[in-house]
N, C-alpha and C positions, 0 to 999 in steps of 0.2 A: 845341762841346757845346750842345745846346738849352737854353734858359732854363727853369728850373722855374717853372711857372705860380703856385706858391704862395709864391714868394720875394718879399719886400717891398723888396729892394734895400738900399741903404745907409741903414739906420735905426739909431737909438740903442737898444741893448738893455741893460736895467738888471740885468744879472747880473754877478757877479764874473768876472774873467778865469780861465779854467780850469774854470768851473762845469760840472757834468755835464749841465745843462739844454741847453747848446748842441748837444750831439750828439743828444739826444732830439729837439730841434727839427729838425735836419737829417735824421734818420732818418724822422721823420713826414712831412716834405715829400717825401722820396724815395719813401716808400711810397705816398703819395697820388698822386704823379705817375705812378708805375709802374702803379697801379690805374686810371689814366685817369679820375679823379674830377673832375667839373666843380667849380671853386671856388664857383660860385653855388649848388651843391647841398650844400655842406659847412657844418655848424654846429658850432662848438666852444664848449663850455660849461665854465666854471671857477668856482672859489670865490675864496679869498683866499690869498696867499702868493707866494713867488718863482716856484714852478712855475706858479701860476695866471695869471701874466703871459703865458704862452706864446701863447695865442690872438691876442694883439695883434701877434705877430711873424711871422705868415704870412697869406696872402691867403685870407680865409674870412669867413663870417658869424659873429658872436661874441655870446655872452651871458655877461657877467661878473657873477656873483651874490654872495650873502652867504657868509661863512665857513662851510664845511662843507655848503653847500647846492647843489652843482653838479648832483647826480643828479636831484632832483625836476624842475627846469626842463628838463633834458635829456630826461627821460622824457616830459614834456608836449610838447616840441617834436616828438619822434618820433611821439607819438600824434596831434597835430594835422596833421602832414604826413609820412606814412610814406614819401614819396618822397625825403626828405632823408637824407644820411649824417650821423649825429650822433656826436660824440666828447665825452665828459666827461673832463676832465683837471685834476689838481691834485696837491698834495704829500701825503705820508703823514700829516701832521698834519691837513690839511684833510679828506681823505677818510676816514681811519681814526679820527681823534680827534673833532673837531667834527662831522664828517659820518658817524660810525660807524653811527648808527641808519639813515640813508638808504642807506648801503652795504649793510647787511643786507637791507633790504626791496627795494632795486633788484634784488638777486640773486633774491629770491623772485618778483618780478614778471616778470623776464626780458624787459625791453624790448630792442629790437634796436638796441643802441648799444655803443660801445667805451669802456671806462673805463681810461684810462692814469693810473697813479699814480707820481709821481716820489718814490722812496723813498730819502731820504738819512739816515734814522735821527736826524733832528734838526729843530728848528724854525729855519729859516734867516732868514725875514723878521723875526722878533722876537728875533734875536740869540743863538740857541744853546741854548734850553731842550731838555730831553729830549722826544722825540716818542713816540707809541705803539709804534714799532718800535725804539727805542733798546735796545741790549743791556745786560744787567746789568753794573754796575760803571762805566758811562759817566759821567764827571763833567762838570758844566756849572756856570755861575755860579749856577744855582738848585739843582741836585742836587749840592751840594758834596761829599757823602759817597758819591756814585755812585748810579746807578739801581738800585733794588731790585725793581722790578716785572718780571713775566714779559713779554717782548715780544709784542705782538699779531702773530699769524701770519695775514695776509690770505689766503694761498693755501689753507691748511688750512680756514679758515672758509668760503671760497667753495666749495671742493669738498664740504665737509660739507653745505652748503645746496644742492648740486647745480647750481651755476652751469654755464652751458652752454659756457664757454670760459675756461680759467685758464692763465696763462703768466707767466713771469718772465724778464726780460732784464737786461743790464748795459750802462750807457751807454758804457762803454769799448770795447764791441764793436758798432760802428754797423751793420755788415752783418747780424749776427745779429738785432739789434734791429729793423731795417727789415723783415726777412723775417717776424718774429713779428708785427709790427704789420700787415703786409699780410694775414696769415691771420686776425688778430683782426677787422679791418675787413670782410673778406669774409664772415666767419662770421655766420649769422643767429641773433640772440639776444644776451644780455648777455655781453660779453667783457671779462675783467679782464686787464690787462697791468701787472704790478708791475715797475717798473724800478729797479734799484739805481743810484743817482746820487750820486756823491761831492759833498759840500759842502766846498769848499776853504777856506772862511773860518771855519766854526763847528764842523766835525767833523774834528779832526786824527787821529782813530783809524781811521775807516772810509774810508780814502783809496783812490785808484785802485789802488795797489799792494796794499792790504789786500783789496779785492774780487777782484783777479786771483788772489791766493793762497788765497782762501777761497770760491771758486766753482768749479764744474765743469759741463760739459754733462750733461744727463739721459742722453744716450746713445741711439743708434738703436734699441736693444732695448726702450726704454720703450714700453709700450702705453698711448697716450693715451686709449683708450676704456675702460680698466679703472679705475673710480672708486676702489676700495679701494687699488689700487697707487699711484694718483695721490696719494691722501691720505697714504699712508706716505711717499712721496718728498717731499711738501710739508713734512713734519715733520723732514726731515733738515737738519742744519746742520754747519758746520765740516768739510767745505765745503757751501755751499748749492748745490743743483742749479739749472741754468738751462735754459730751454726751454719747450715747451708740455706742461703736466702733464695736462690733461684737456679733452676735447672731447665734448660731448653734442649730437648732431644730432637734428633733427626735432621738438623741443618747440615748443608754441605760444608766441608772443611776447605781451607785454602788450597791444600794440595790436590783435592778432588777436582778443582776447577782449572788446574794447569793444563795447557794444551798438550804437552808431551805425554800426558797420561790418558788422553782421550781414546786412543786406539791401542796403547801398549802400557801395561802396568809394571813393566820392568823398572826398578828404581834407577834414577839418573846415574848414580855412581857406578852402576854395572854396565852401562851402555858404552860402546866404543865410539870414539870421535871420528867423524868422517872428515879427514884432513882436507880433501879437495873442496868440500862444501864450505868448511871453515875459512880456507884461504880465499875462496871466491867472495865470501861475505866481507872479509877484511878489505880486499881490493875494491869492492864496490863502495864501501864506506869511505875509503881514501879518495876515491874519484868524485865523490859528491861535494 
């Protein structure tokens, strides 16, 4: 069997044995290899958390940023060099909690990037507090009487904001996850892939068995172009549907609307800086 170009070989991976992150890593490497993406053209951007360590475990360009701040630099990378394949990935706490504001506005801007969220319904790096997606009644060392808040529904929010690609996978089904990731990466525009990922150390409720018993496929009859139907399905739970909920083709991406590209499609990083204009701009700002 041919070696996967994104594989780092025998490296130390700082995840607990049995963590759902391992299968997400393998599915992503498989998707990238099957899409024949050059590792030199791939940029992975993450925040902070166990999931956010993933870019260090495959061969790619990496930007590891602040907690909850993966999407702004990912958007900027794509704007500066539209020839790159950009993936922003982190956990549910990082993307939906600390990064919730950026999540909302990345959807509105529609940059051409893929947003993978490892959703284990708990904060794993900081030892088991409830996350934005924890279900009511979930007890932790902090929420000793159980979670009382309504869980954040990322799929419903994304569809309500008319995100151009919205999907959910389960890390226990690597083949399904890989195929969803391939479609998300191929899609032009913002793509959300929320992945149910068991945390074997700090979430003893939402286990592999629990997810298998409480999820089901969307079904071949689902119309992924019907936004209202997608929103209805996104609000289902017990069981949660898995698959591609909504796809919107043809919308302009964030980088398409940037004024530097109106008359010149040369990537920003290849353009020379006009020092005279830059100095004149700085002087003008100082004088105001």
